[in-house]
C-alpha positions as CSV (number, residue, x, y, z in Angstrom):
1,M,101.8,113.4,116.1
2,S,105.0,111.6,115.0
3,D,106.9,112.0,111.7
4,I,107.0,108.2,111.5
5,S,104.5,106.6,109.2
6,A,101.9,104.2,110.7
7,I,100.4,103.4,107.3
8,T,101.9,103.8,103.8
9,V,100.1,102.8,100.7
10,N,101.6,102.8,97.2
11,N,99.6,102.4,93.9
12,L,97.0,100.2,95.6
13,V,94.5,98.5,93.2
14,K,91.6,96.2,94.0
15,S,89.6,94.6,91.2
16,V,87.0,91.8,91.3
17,A,85.5,89.7,88.6
18,T,81.9,90.3,87.7
19,Q,79.5,88.9,85.0
20,E,80.1,92.1,83.0
21,G,83.9,91.7,83.3
22,E,86.6,93.0,85.7
23,L,85.4,95.8,88.1
24,T,88.1,98.1,89.5
25,I,87.0,99.2,93.0
26,L,90.2,101.0,94.0
27,N,92.3,102.6,91.3
28,G,95.9,103.5,92.2
29,I,95.5,104.6,95.8
30,N,98.4,106.4,97.5
31,M,98.3,107.6,101.1
32,D,100.5,108.1,104.1
33,V,99.2,108.3,107.7
34,K,101.6,109.3,110.5
35,Q,101.7,107.6,113.9
36,G,99.1,109.3,116.2
37,E,97.3,111.0,113.3
38,S,93.5,111.0,112.8
39,V,92.2,110.6,109.3
40,A,88.7,110.5,107.9
41,I,87.7,108.9,104.6
42,L,84.5,110.3,103.1
43,G,82.6,109.4,100.0
44,P,79.3,108.1,98.7
45,S,78.2,104.5,99.1
46,G,80.0,102.2,96.6
47,S,82.9,104.6,96.2
48,G,85.4,102.1,97.8
49,K,85.8,103.5,101.3
50,S,85.1,100.3,103.2
51,T,87.1,98.2,100.7
52,L,90.1,100.4,101.4
53,L,89.6,100.1,105.2
54,G,89.5,96.3,104.9
55,L,92.7,96.3,102.9
56,L,94.5,98.6,105.4
57,A,93.4,96.4,108.2
58,A,94.7,93.2,106.5
59,L,91.1,91.8,106.2
60,D,91.5,91.5,102.5
61,S,94.3,91.3,99.9
62,P,94.9,93.9,97.1
63,T,95.1,93.0,93.4
64,S,98.3,95.0,93.2
65,G,100.2,97.7,95.2
66,T,101.8,97.8,98.6
67,I,100.5,98.5,102.1
68,M,102.9,99.0,105.1
69,L,101.2,98.8,108.5
70,D,103.5,99.8,111.3
71,G,106.5,98.8,109.3
72,T,105.1,95.5,108.0
73,A,104.3,94.8,104.3
74,I,100.9,93.2,104.9
75,E,100.1,92.4,101.3
76,S,102.8,89.7,101.4
77,L,101.5,88.0,104.6
78,D,99.5,84.8,104.7
79,E,96.2,84.7,106.6
80,E,97.8,83.3,109.8
81,R,100.3,86.1,109.9
82,K,97.7,88.7,109.1
83,A,95.6,87.5,112.0
84,A,98.6,87.7,114.3
85,L,99.3,91.2,113.1
86,R,95.7,92.3,113.7
87,K,95.7,90.8,117.1
88,K,98.8,92.6,118.1
89,K,98.4,96.0,116.5
90,V,94.9,96.7,115.3
91,S,91.4,97.3,116.8
92,F,88.1,98.0,115.1
93,I,84.9,99.9,115.8
94,F,81.9,99.1,113.5
95,Q,78.7,100.8,112.7
96,S,76.7,97.6,113.8
97,F,78.7,97.5,117.1
98,M,79.6,93.8,116.6
99,L,79.2,92.9,120.3
100,V,78.9,89.2,121.3
101,D,75.2,88.7,122.2
102,T,75.9,86.0,124.8
103,L,78.5,88.1,126.7
104,N,77.7,91.0,129.0
105,A,79.3,94.4,128.7
106,L,82.2,93.6,130.9
107,E,82.9,90.3,129.2
108,N,82.7,91.9,125.8
109,V,85.4,94.4,126.7
110,M,87.5,91.7,128.5
111,L,87.5,89.3,125.4
112,P,90.2,90.9,123.3
113,A,92.4,91.4,126.3
114,E,92.1,87.8,127.3
115,L,92.8,86.6,123.8
116,A,95.9,88.7,123.7
117,G,97.0,87.3,127.0
118,I,96.9,90.7,128.8
119,P,97.1,90.3,132.6
120,Q,94.3,91.7,134.8
121,A,91.9,91.8,131.9
122,K,88.9,92.2,134.2
123,E,90.3,95.1,136.1
124,K,91.3,96.9,132.9
125,A,87.9,96.2,131.3
126,E,86.2,97.7,134.4
127,A,88.4,100.8,134.1
128,M,87.6,101.2,130.4
129,L,83.9,100.9,131.0
130,E,84.2,103.5,133.8
131,R,85.9,105.8,131.3
132,V,83.0,105.6,128.9
133,G,80.4,106.1,131.7
134,L,79.1,102.5,131.9
135,T,80.0,101.3,135.4
136,H,76.3,100.8,136.0
137,R,76.0,98.5,133.0
138,L,78.8,96.0,133.6
139,T,76.5,93.0,133.8
140,H,74.0,94.0,131.1
141,F,73.9,92.1,127.8
142,P,73.9,93.9,124.4
143,N,70.1,93.5,124.0
144,Q,69.7,95.4,127.3
145,L,71.7,98.4,126.1
146,S,70.7,101.3,123.9
147,G,72.6,101.9,120.6
148,G,74.7,104.6,122.2
149,E,75.6,102.4,125.1
150,Q,76.5,99.5,122.8
151,Q,78.8,101.7,120.8
152,R,80.5,102.9,124.0
153,V,81.1,99.3,125.0
154,A,82.6,98.8,121.5
155,I,84.9,101.8,122.1
156,A,86.1,100.5,125.4
157,R,86.7,97.1,123.8
158,A,88.7,98.7,121.0
159,F,91.0,100.6,123.3
160,I,91.7,97.9,126.0
161,C,94.6,96.4,124.1
162,E,96.2,99.8,123.4
163,P,96.3,99.3,119.6
164,K,98.8,100.9,117.3
165,V,96.0,101.6,114.8
166,L,92.3,101.9,115.3
167,F,90.0,101.5,112.3
168,A,86.4,102.7,112.6
169,D,83.7,102.0,109.9
170,E,80.8,104.5,110.3
171,P,81.2,104.5,114.1
172,T,78.2,106.9,114.6
173,G,76.2,105.7,111.6
174,N,73.5,104.0,113.7
175,L,73.1,106.7,116.3
176,D,71.0,109.8,116.6
177,A,72.6,113.2,116.8
178,K,72.8,113.4,120.6
179,N,74.4,109.9,121.0
180,S,76.6,110.5,118.0
181,D,78.2,113.5,119.6
182,K,78.7,111.7,122.9
183,V,80.3,108.7,121.2
184,A,82.5,110.9,119.1
185,D,83.7,112.8,122.1
186,M,84.7,109.6,123.8
187,L,86.4,108.2,120.7
188,F,88.6,111.3,120.2
189,E,89.3,111.8,123.9
190,L,90.6,108.2,124.2
191,N,92.4,108.5,120.9
192,R,94.3,111.6,122.1
193,E,95.3,110.0,125.4
194,S,96.5,106.7,123.8
195,A,98.2,108.3,120.8
196,T,96.6,105.7,118.7
197,T,96.5,106.2,114.9
198,L,92.8,106.6,113.9
199,V,91.5,105.9,110.4
200,L,87.7,106.2,110.1
201,V,85.2,105.9,107.3
202,T,82.1,108.1,107.7
203,H,79.3,109.9,106.0
204,D,79.2,112.4,108.8
205,L,80.9,115.7,107.8
206,V,81.0,117.0,111.3
207,L,82.7,113.9,112.6
208,A,85.2,114.0,109.7
209,S,86.0,117.6,110.5
210,R,87.2,116.5,114.0
211,C,90.0,114.5,112.3
212,E,93.3,116.1,111.5
213,R,92.9,115.2,107.8
214,Q,90.0,114.3,105.5
215,L,90.4,112.1,102.4
216,L,87.7,112.0,99.8
217,M,86.9,108.8,97.9
218,D,85.0,108.9,94.7
219,S,84.8,106.1,92.1
220,G,87.9,104.4,93.6
221,V,90.1,107.5,93.5
222,L,91.3,109.1,96.7
223,T,92.0,112.9,97.1
224,E,92.6,115.1,100.1
225,S,90.5,117.9,101.4
226,G,90.3,120.1,104.5
227,S,92.1,120.1,107.8
228,K,91.3,119.8,111.5
229,H,88.6,122.1,112.9
230,E,87.5,123.2,109.4
231,Q,84.1,122.2,108.0
232,V,84.8,119.8,105.2
233,E,83.8,121.1,101.8
234,M,82.5,118.3,99.6
235,P,82.5,118.2,95.8
236,S,78.8,118.3,94.7
237,S,79.1,114.9,93.1
238,I,80.0,113.4,96.5
239,A,77.9,115.6,98.8
240,Q,74.6,114.8,97.0
241,C,75.1,111.1,97.7
242,L,75.6,111.5,101.5
243,P,72.7,110.8,103.9
244,V,71.3,113.5,106.2
245,K,72.1,112.8,109.9
246,A,69.0,112.1,112.0
247,E,68.2,114.5,114.9
248,A,67.9,113.2,118.4
249,S,64.4,112.4,119.5
C-alpha cells in the first residue's frame, strides 16, 4: 500500500429537499484512502453508504465539501469531465450485476475496454474470464448464467481496464454463502494483483473483515472500526439493522 492518497474527503455534506424540509444524508464526512488500500463501509440501510459511494465515484455532486480522486477535485467538474474521469480511472461492481442482457459474457467484459480504446480487447476479455473460471461460458448470455457466474463476469469486466479505483456496492448481496465466498476470493485476489484501490459498501461483516480498514456509517456520520483479519465489532444500533447472510442451498 502506498502513502499517496487515492481518495481524500473533507467535510462532505449531502442534503436533499423533502416535503418535510431539508434532509441531511451525509453530515461532515472526512476520510482518506491510500492508493492500493481496501476499505469497507458498513451500516444499516438508509445510513448514507450508497450515497457516499456515488459521490466518491463522481456519480453525484455534494451539497458542500471536497472530494479528491487520484489528485482531481471532482466536485468542481462538469458532467462531461466527470464521465471522462470515470472512464479513465474508475470501475464498478454492483449487487445487481448490471450486465447488458443482449451481450454474452465475453462481449460484456470487452465492452468497457472497447469504449476506452484498449487494444486487443477480445484477447484481454478472454484472459479475464479465464481468471474467474468462466472460459466455458464465453458465449452464454446473462440469463443463461447463475448469480455467482454473473457476478464473476462483472468482476472480470471491472478489472479489464486496470482502474485506479474500484467501487463495489454490495458485491455479494445477491449471492448465497458459497457463491459469496467464491466471488469475494476472486475480488480480493485480483485486487491484490492489480494494486487497485478498493472501496466497497456491504452488510456482510465477514467480507468487510477482509478489507484493511472498516468504516461504519450511521445516520450520515462516518467512524472507523477494526482492521484487517479482525472480526468487525458493530455497535448494537448498527448490528441489529443488518440482514443475516443466507446459507448455501
